Structure formats: C-alpha cells, structure tokens
C-alpha positions as CSV (number, residue, x, y, z in Angstrom):
1,M,-7.9,-23.7,-21.8
2,T,-5.7,-24.9,-18.9
3,S,-7.8,-26.3,-16.1
4,R,-7.6,-25.3,-12.4
5,D,-5.8,-28.5,-11.4
6,E,-3.3,-28.2,-14.3
7,T,-2.6,-24.6,-13.3
8,I,-2.0,-25.5,-9.7
9,Q,0.3,-28.3,-10.8
10,L,2.3,-25.9,-13.0
11,H,2.5,-23.4,-10.2
12,E,3.8,-26.1,-7.8
13,T,6.3,-27.4,-10.2
14,Y,7.7,-24.1,-11.7
15,L,6.8,-21.3,-9.2
16,S,6.4,-22.0,-5.5
17,K,5.6,-25.4,-3.9
18,H,5.8,-24.0,-0.3
19,K,3.0,-21.5,-0.6
20,L,0.4,-24.0,-1.8
21,P,0.2,-26.0,1.5
22,L,-0.6,-22.8,3.4
23,F,-3.2,-21.8,0.8
24,R,-4.8,-25.2,1.0
25,Q,-4.9,-25.2,4.8
26,F,-6.9,-22.0,4.9
27,G,-9.0,-22.2,1.7
28,W,-7.0,-19.7,-0.3
29,E,-6.2,-22.0,-3.3
30,V,-7.9,-19.7,-5.8
31,V,-6.9,-19.6,-9.5
32,E,-7.9,-16.2,-10.9
33,G,-9.9,-16.2,-14.1
34,R,-12.2,-13.5,-15.4
35,R,-12.1,-10.2,-13.7
36,E,-14.1,-7.0,-14.0
37,G,-14.9,-4.0,-11.7
38,V,-15.1,-5.0,-8.0
39,F,-15.1,-8.7,-8.8
40,F,-12.9,-11.5,-10.1
41,W,-14.0,-15.1,-10.8
42,D,-12.0,-18.3,-10.4
43,L,-11.5,-20.8,-13.2
44,D,-14.6,-22.7,-12.0
45,G,-16.8,-19.6,-12.2
46,K,-17.0,-18.7,-8.5
47,R,-17.3,-15.0,-8.0
48,Y,-15.3,-13.0,-5.4
49,F,-15.5,-9.5,-4.1
50,D,-11.9,-8.3,-4.3
51,C,-11.2,-6.7,-0.9
52,H,-7.4,-7.1,-1.2
53,V,-7.0,-5.4,-4.5
54,C,-3.3,-6.5,-4.5
55,G,-2.5,-3.8,-1.9
56,G,-4.3,-1.0,-3.7
57,V,-3.4,-1.9,-7.3
58,Y,-7.1,-2.2,-8.3
59,N,-8.3,1.0,-6.6
60,L,-10.2,1.8,-9.9
61,G,-11.4,-1.8,-10.1
62,H,-10.4,-4.6,-12.4
63,R,-10.0,-3.7,-16.1
64,N,-11.2,-0.1,-15.6
65,P,-12.6,1.0,-19.1
66,K,-11.0,4.4,-18.9
67,V,-7.5,3.0,-18.1
68,I,-7.8,0.3,-20.8
69,K,-8.8,3.0,-23.4
70,A,-5.9,5.2,-22.4
71,V,-3.4,2.4,-22.7
72,S,-5.0,1.1,-25.9
73,D,-4.8,4.6,-27.4
74,A,-1.2,4.9,-26.3
75,L,-0.3,1.6,-27.9
76,G,-1.5,3.0,-31.2
77,H,1.5,5.4,-31.4
78,L,3.8,4.9,-28.4
79,D,6.1,2.3,-26.8
80,L,8.1,2.3,-23.6
81,G,10.1,5.4,-24.7
82,N,13.8,5.9,-24.1
83,H,14.9,7.1,-20.6
84,H,17.8,9.0,-22.2
85,L,15.4,11.2,-24.2
86,V,13.0,13.9,-23.1
87,S,9.5,12.6,-23.0
88,T,6.2,14.6,-23.4
89,E,4.3,11.9,-21.5
90,R,6.7,11.7,-18.5
91,S,7.1,15.4,-18.2
92,A,3.3,16.0,-18.2
93,L,2.6,13.3,-15.7
94,A,5.4,14.6,-13.4
95,R,3.8,18.0,-13.4
96,K,0.5,16.5,-12.4
97,L,2.1,14.5,-9.6
98,V,3.8,17.5,-8.1
99,E,0.6,19.6,-8.3
100,S,-1.5,16.8,-6.9
101,A,0.4,17.0,-3.6
102,G,-0.9,20.6,-3.2
103,E,0.4,23.1,-0.7
104,T,0.3,23.1,3.1
105,S,-1.1,26.0,5.1
106,S,2.5,27.2,5.6
107,G,3.2,27.2,1.8
108,E,5.3,24.0,1.5
109,R,5.2,22.2,-1.9
110,M,6.9,19.3,-3.7
111,G,9.1,19.8,-6.7
112,R,10.4,17.0,-8.8
113,V,9.7,13.3,-9.8
114,V,11.8,10.2,-10.6
115,F,9.8,7.4,-12.1
116,S,10.3,3.7,-11.4
117,S,8.7,0.4,-12.4
118,G,7.5,-0.6,-9.0
119,G,7.0,0.5,-5.4
120,G,10.1,-1.2,-4.0
121,E,12.3,0.6,-6.6
122,A,10.6,3.9,-5.8
123,M,11.4,3.5,-2.1
124,D,14.9,2.3,-2.8
125,F,15.4,5.5,-4.7
126,A,13.9,7.5,-1.8
127,F,16.4,6.1,0.6
128,K,19.3,6.6,-1.9
129,M,18.2,10.3,-2.4
130,A,18.0,10.9,1.3
131,K,21.5,9.5,1.9
132,G,23.0,11.3,-1.1
133,Y,21.4,14.7,-0.4
134,T,22.2,14.8,3.4
135,G,25.5,13.0,3.3
136,K,24.3,10.9,6.2
137,S,23.6,7.2,6.3
138,K,21.1,6.4,9.1
139,I,17.3,6.0,8.3
140,L,14.8,5.6,11.2
141,C,11.9,3.5,10.2
142,L,9.0,1.6,11.8
143,E,9.5,-1.7,13.6
144,G,7.2,-4.2,11.8
145,G,6.9,-2.0,8.8
146,Y,7.2,-2.9,5.1
147,H,8.5,-0.9,2.1
148,G,9.3,-3.6,-0.5
149,H,11.5,-6.7,-1.0
150,T,14.4,-5.3,-2.9
151,G,17.6,-3.3,-2.2
152,L,17.4,-0.6,0.4
153,S,13.6,-0.9,0.6
154,M,14.1,-4.4,2.1
155,G,16.3,-3.0,4.8
156,A,13.6,-0.6,6.0
157,G,11.1,-3.4,6.6
158,D,10.6,-6.0,9.2
159,E,13.6,-8.2,9.9
160,K,11.9,-11.3,8.7
161,Y,12.3,-9.9,5.1
162,T,16.0,-9.7,5.5
163,E,16.9,-12.7,7.7
164,A,15.8,-15.3,5.2
165,W,18.2,-14.0,2.6
166,N,21.2,-13.4,4.9
167,Y,21.2,-9.8,3.8
168,K,20.8,-6.8,6.0
169,P,21.4,-3.4,4.4
170,E,23.2,-1.1,6.8
171,G,22.0,2.2,8.1
172,F,18.4,1.3,9.1
173,A,17.2,1.6,12.7
174,K,13.8,0.6,13.9
175,V,11.4,2.6,16.1
176,S,8.3,1.1,17.6
177,L,4.8,2.5,16.9
178,E,4.5,3.5,20.6
179,D,7.8,5.6,20.4
180,L,6.8,7.7,17.4
181,D,5.6,10.6,19.5
182,Q,9.1,11.0,21.0
183,I,11.1,10.0,17.9
184,E,13.6,12.8,18.5
185,K,15.3,10.7,21.2
186,F,16.5,8.4,18.4
187,F,18.1,11.2,16.4
188,D,21.9,11.5,16.2
189,E,24.4,13.3,14.0
190,D,24.3,10.6,11.3
191,T,20.4,10.5,10.9
192,A,19.5,11.3,7.3
193,A,15.7,10.6,7.4
194,V,12.7,9.2,9.1
195,S,10.7,6.9,6.9
196,L,7.1,5.8,7.5
197,E,4.1,4.5,5.6
198,T,1.7,7.3,6.2
199,I,-0.6,4.5,7.5
200,P,1.3,1.3,8.1
201,A,-0.4,-1.3,6.0
202,T,1.4,-4.5,6.8
203,L,1.5,-3.5,10.5
204,G,-2.3,-3.6,10.6
205,M,-3.3,-0.2,9.4
206,N,-2.9,1.4,12.8
207,V,-3.6,5.1,12.2
208,I,-0.8,7.3,13.4
209,P,-2.5,10.2,15.4
210,R,-2.5,13.6,13.8
211,S,-0.6,15.1,16.8
212,T,2.1,12.5,16.5
213,M,2.6,12.9,12.7
214,Q,2.7,16.7,13.1
215,H,5.2,16.3,15.9
216,I,7.4,14.1,13.7
217,R,7.3,16.7,10.9
218,K,8.2,19.5,13.4
219,V,11.2,17.8,15.0
220,T,12.6,16.4,11.7
221,R,12.5,19.9,10.3
222,E,14.1,21.4,13.4
223,H,17.0,18.8,13.3
224,G,17.5,19.1,9.5
225,I,16.3,15.5,9.0
226,L,14.2,14.5,6.0
227,L,10.7,12.9,6.3
228,I,10.0,10.2,3.8
229,L,6.4,8.9,3.4
230,D,5.5,5.7,1.7
231,E,2.1,6.3,-0.1
232,I,2.3,3.2,-2.2
233,Q,-0.8,1.7,-0.7
234,T,-2.4,4.8,0.9
235,G,-2.2,7.1,-2.1
236,C,-4.1,7.8,-5.2
237,G,-7.4,8.5,-3.4
238,R,-7.5,5.4,-1.2
239,S,-7.7,7.5,2.0
240,G,-10.4,9.9,0.8
241,R,-7.8,12.5,-0.1
242,T,-5.4,12.3,-3.0
243,W,-2.5,11.5,-0.6
244,A,-3.0,10.3,3.0
245,F,-0.5,12.9,4.3
246,Q,-2.9,15.6,3.3
247,H,-5.1,14.5,6.3
248,Y,-2.3,15.7,8.5
249,D,-1.7,19.1,6.9
250,I,2.0,18.2,6.4
251,M,4.3,18.0,3.4
252,P,7.0,15.3,3.5
253,D,10.4,15.9,1.9
254,I,10.0,12.8,-0.2
255,F,7.1,10.5,-0.9
256,A,6.6,7.4,-3.1
257,T,3.6,6.1,-5.0
258,G,3.0,2.8,-6.8
259,K,0.5,0.0,-7.0
260,G,-2.7,1.9,-7.6
261,F,-0.8,4.4,-9.7
262,S,-0.7,1.7,-12.4
263,G,-4.5,1.7,-12.8
264,G,-4.2,-2.1,-12.5
265,I,-3.1,-2.3,-16.1
266,Y,0.5,-1.2,-16.5
267,P,3.3,-1.2,-13.9
268,I,4.5,2.3,-12.9
269,A,5.7,4.0,-9.7
270,A,7.2,7.3,-8.7
271,T,9.2,9.1,-6.1
272,V,8.3,12.8,-5.6
273,Y,10.8,15.1,-3.7
274,R,11.5,18.7,-2.9
275,D,13.1,20.8,-5.6
276,E,16.4,21.6,-3.7
277,M,17.3,17.9,-3.7
278,E,18.0,18.0,-7.4
279,R,21.5,19.3,-6.5
280,V,22.5,15.6,-6.1
281,Y,22.6,15.4,-9.9
282,E,24.8,18.5,-10.4
283,E,28.2,16.7,-10.8
284,N,26.8,13.7,-12.7
285,P,23.3,13.9,-14.1
286,M,23.5,10.2,-15.1
287,I,23.9,8.8,-11.6
288,H,20.4,7.3,-11.6
289,F,18.0,6.0,-14.2
290,S,15.4,3.3,-14.7
291,T,15.0,1.7,-18.1
292,F,11.3,0.8,-17.6
293,G,10.5,3.5,-15.0
294,G,7.9,5.9,-16.4
295,S,7.3,4.0,-19.5
296,E,5.2,6.1,-21.8
297,I,2.5,3.4,-21.9
298,G,2.5,3.4,-18.1
299,C,2.2,7.2,-18.1
300,A,-1.1,6.9,-20.0
301,A,-2.5,4.6,-17.3
302,A,-1.2,6.7,-14.4
303,D,-2.7,9.9,-16.0
304,V,-6.2,8.4,-15.6
305,V,-5.4,7.5,-12.0
306,I,-4.3,11.0,-11.1
307,E,-7.4,12.4,-12.9
308,H,-9.6,10.3,-10.6
309,A,-7.5,10.9,-7.4
310,T,-7.8,14.6,-7.8
311,D,-11.5,14.7,-8.8
312,P,-13.6,16.1,-5.9
313,D,-16.6,14.0,-7.0
314,F,-14.6,10.8,-7.0
315,L,-13.2,11.6,-3.6
316,A,-16.7,12.4,-2.3
317,H,-17.8,8.9,-3.4
318,V,-14.8,7.4,-1.6
319,N,-15.7,9.2,1.6
320,A,-19.4,8.1,1.2
321,L,-18.3,4.5,1.0
322,S,-16.1,5.1,4.0
323,D,-19.0,6.4,6.1
324,Y,-21.1,3.4,5.1
325,F,-18.5,0.8,6.2
326,R,-17.7,2.7,9.4
327,T,-21.3,2.5,10.5
328,A,-21.8,-1.1,9.3
329,I,-18.7,-2.4,11.0
330,K,-19.4,-0.5,14.2
331,D,-22.8,-2.1,14.3
332,L,-21.3,-5.5,13.6
333,A,-18.8,-5.0,16.5
334,E,-21.6,-4.1,18.9
335,R,-23.6,-7.3,17.9
336,S,-20.6,-9.7,17.7
337,N,-18.1,-10.8,20.3
338,K,-15.6,-11.6,17.5
339,V,-15.1,-8.1,16.0
340,S,-13.4,-5.3,17.9
341,G,-13.8,-2.6,15.3
342,L,-12.5,-0.9,12.2
343,R,-9.2,0.7,11.6
344,Q,-9.9,3.3,8.9
345,V,-9.0,6.4,7.0
346,G,-11.2,6.8,4.0
347,M,-11.3,3.4,2.3
348,F,-7.9,2.3,3.8
349,Q,-9.4,-0.2,6.2
350,A,-8.8,-3.2,8.4
351,I,-11.3,-5.1,10.4
352,E,-9.9,-5.8,13.9
353,F,-10.8,-9.1,15.5
354,V,-10.6,-10.0,19.2
355,D,-7.6,-12.3,18.6
356,V,-5.4,-13.8,15.9
357,A,-7.1,-17.2,15.7
358,T,-10.5,-15.6,15.2
359,C,-9.1,-13.3,12.5
360,I,-7.5,-16.2,10.6
361,S,-10.8,-18.1,10.8
362,A,-12.8,-15.1,9.6
363,V,-10.5,-14.6,6.7
364,A,-10.9,-18.2,5.7
365,R,-14.7,-18.0,5.9
366,L,-14.7,-14.7,4.0
367,N,-12.8,-16.4,1.2
368,T,-15.1,-19.4,1.2
369,N,-18.1,-17.1,1.0
370,G,-16.7,-15.1,-2.0
371,V,-14.8,-12.2,-0.3
372,F,-11.1,-12.3,-1.1
373,C,-9.0,-10.6,1.6
374,V,-5.9,-11.3,3.7
375,F,-4.7,-10.7,7.2
376,S,-2.1,-8.0,8.0
377,N,1.1,-10.0,8.0
378,N,2.7,-8.1,10.9
379,D,-0.4,-7.7,13.0
380,R,-2.6,-10.8,12.4
381,V,-5.4,-9.6,14.5
382,C,-6.5,-7.5,11.5
383,A,-8.0,-8.4,8.1
384,Q,-7.2,-5.9,5.5
385,F,-10.5,-4.8,4.0
386,M,-9.9,-2.7,0.9
387,P,-12.7,-2.9,-1.8
388,P,-12.2,-1.0,-5.0
389,L,-13.0,2.7,-4.8
390,I,-15.4,2.5,-7.7
391,M,-17.7,0.2,-5.7
392,T,-21.4,1.2,-5.6
393,L,-23.3,1.5,-2.4
394,D,-25.5,-1.4,-3.5
395,E,-22.4,-3.5,-3.9
396,A,-21.2,-2.4,-0.5
397,E,-24.4,-3.5,1.1
398,E,-24.2,-6.9,-0.6
399,L,-20.6,-7.2,0.5
400,M,-21.5,-6.4,4.1
401,G,-24.1,-9.2,4.1
402,L,-21.3,-11.7,3.3
403,V,-19.0,-10.1,6.0
404,R,-21.7,-10.6,8.6
405,Q,-22.3,-14.2,7.5
406,S,-18.6,-15.0,7.6
407,V,-18.1,-13.5,11.0
408,E,-21.0,-15.5,12.4
409,E,-19.5,-18.7,10.9
410,A,-16.0,-18.0,12.1
411,E,-14.6,-20.2,14.9
412,A,-11.2,-19.6,16.4
413,Q,-8.7,-22.1,14.9
414,D,-5.9,-23.9,16.5
415,L,-2.9,-22.5,14.7
416,S,-0.3,-24.7,16.4
417,S,-0.6,-27.3,13.6
418,S,0.5,-24.7,11.0
419,S,4.2,-24.4,10.5
420,F,3.7,-21.0,9.1
421,F,1.9,-19.6,12.1
422,S,4.0,-21.4,14.7
423,T,7.2,-20.0,13.2
424,Q,6.2,-16.4,12.2
425,T,5.6,-13.4,14.4
426,E,2.0,-13.0,15.3
427,A,0.2,-9.8,16.3
428,R,2.6,-7.0,17.2
429,V,0.0,-4.3,17.9
430,L,-2.9,-5.1,20.1
431,R,-4.3,-1.7,21.1
432,A,-7.3,0.4,20.3
433,N,-7.0,2.4,17.1
434,R,-6.7,6.1,17.6
435,A,-8.4,8.5,15.2
436,L,-6.6,11.3,13.3
C-alpha cells in the first residue's frame, strides 16, 4: 500500500504543487483512506467527521449501502448506455425529477430534463438553454457567486475564476446581494435570465430572504425573464425540503442539480426546465447531447437519492438535526466571543465567526481535532458546516463536543504571511443573516 508520504510526493509531482504549501500551513494535509457513513479516516488511521461532504456529494454519507447495492445491481446488466438511444433508466429518473419539484400554490410545474456528468455542465446547459429559448444574451448573476469552473458556468461566477485563465465569457452581469430586492433596475431588453444559487454556498451561505426571492420571481415573470436556480449544493434534501426553492413557494424556469444527486458513488447531474422550452430542439433535435450525462449506472445511484430526498421521514430527520445544531450553535455563540451565529436552512449550514482570522484559525483547529470542514471561499468569515444527512443525534452531540473544543482553542491568526490570503479577496459579506 502506498504510504502517506509517498502519496503526497506523487501529488506534488504529478497533480498540484501549489496547493500543498497552503494545506501544510493550515493543517489540511490529509490523505483520505477508509471512509464510511459520516466519517473518513486518513492513511494513518485518524478519524474525521466529514462536515464538508465535498459540497454536498456525501449527503447520504460515504459508501451508502443502498446506493452501493443499486449501482452493483445495475452493473450486473447495464453499462453507460448510448445517448442516441431511448433509455428506460433515464426516462424513469427524469419523471421522478420533474415530479420531485412539485407544484406551487399557483399551479406552476416543471417539465423536462437534460442529464449531464457534473454540476458545471448542468449549469452551462442552463445558460445555453436560457439564451437559446429567449433569443437574448444577458444573464444577471450574483457578485461573489459560483456555478462551476467550465464554459458558461465559469462566466457566471466570481471574477477570480475567469481572470486567472484570461477567459471571460460574454453576457454575464453581476448584482450584489444587497441589490437583489431591487433587481429589476438591472433589467434591459437583452436580459435573458436571472441566475442564483438558491442559497449562495461559496458566498457564505447567506440566506436570501423569502420576500426578496418572491420579489425576484414576480418581476422576472412580469418582464418575461427566466429564473435559473442552482440547486447543486442545496438540493436533494439538504435544506430540509427536496429542493431549497420549495421553502419560498416559487418555481424557477430552470434548475440544476448535481453533487449529492450522485449518491457519492457515480457522477451524474441534471438540468430541469419548463416544458415550453423544448421548442429550442424543433429545428434540430441533435443540437445538444452529453456522452456520459445520465449514464444508466449513474441513474441507479440517483434514483436512491431522489427516493430519500422525497421521503417525509428522511426529511423529518434532516429537520430534527437542523433543530439540534441551531440550538447548539446559538448556545455556543452566547458563551463564546468568537462565534457570531449560524447561517442555516435545514442542514445547509455555515458557522459565522467574528472575523476572518478567527474563522481560519477555527477551521484549522477543527481539522486538527478530527472535524473536516472548509471556509467559504468568497466570505471567509464563515466555515461551511455540512455533516451528512444520515448522521444520528448521538453523532451530532459528539461532533458538537469537538466544535466547542476547537472554538475554545482557536486564536486569530496573522494571515499576512500567507500569499494565498494576502492576494485573494476576503470576506465580502459581513452582515447578520436574515431568516426566510
């Protein structure tokens, strides 16, 4: 078996030598070994609570037995499938996805699905569909947001993700979080869509108020502008509802899912959109396809995910965990001068610290103490705190013991010595979180 040091040397030689100095500085130089449920272990046998879950990939925990069985059974008689042929697996999963979005109080529903191999591809298609369907080219998106590292999805994210590559897709305009409740002032005749993460993850999980989101839906509809919601991290039950937009009683025109949709076993993503948009394909039905999108093996994994994400008992458990952490972090904030509070919808959570330096120190202590999490890259006053949704309450209590210990041990670090922190944007959003 390859040792930890050998693995790190291979990584430094053949993958990325510039990430490792940062990892070393803050104690994140972890080589993942065994993994199961809410935990993974490094190659030396140290156990970690996984509170990053790769952005929601491991919502159902690591190596979920039901997902593994579904994929194993599928491997007994299926392969990727051919995207030029009709597929029983893709068709059945598409129906479940559309139905999982439900119906608003005004009768709005979703209609169709295009499958992808990852979230960036799913959002890239969402933007392509919006431009193609409307015949317009401008997309309004959130300043400091994130939708992926490829194609059009990169253009919708923070400028740091495009500047490094000397590539800036045209047609994207950025709106600040504070301007969302008057977003109509940014509309013009060429505006095709407004695109948001339902809860912006990389921007620190700041919760968009219910009134603001409903206003955005109202004015986009009035102006004939599409609403695209990125549910790649917030979806599949993470928010305590199947999809986070259901908390707002709105229906987008397009939404994307990925990450947790895979069950943590097989990559798969999807873009769900209104039925009338299908007219884009009328003249040429072959203008879009994805060779690996909606692979039939991936469909088997995603089917288990949707089964969980639409199960009332599963969602009740997610909300019970949410209640526990809300109370526990509130108590911690009252007792500590380092924690400001918890940004939270369901189990989509970020612990907010009093300043960036304290947050970075706390994240380092958490990792040292066996809790793997990361700071929000575009709002570094927050540590993303997303345990798997299958966590038991006993495990949650053990986890909070480590959180309290780590916060007590955290001491604000001098970040000026780090080339990463001295050259990158720090916290963009330093305001109290507003509830739905």
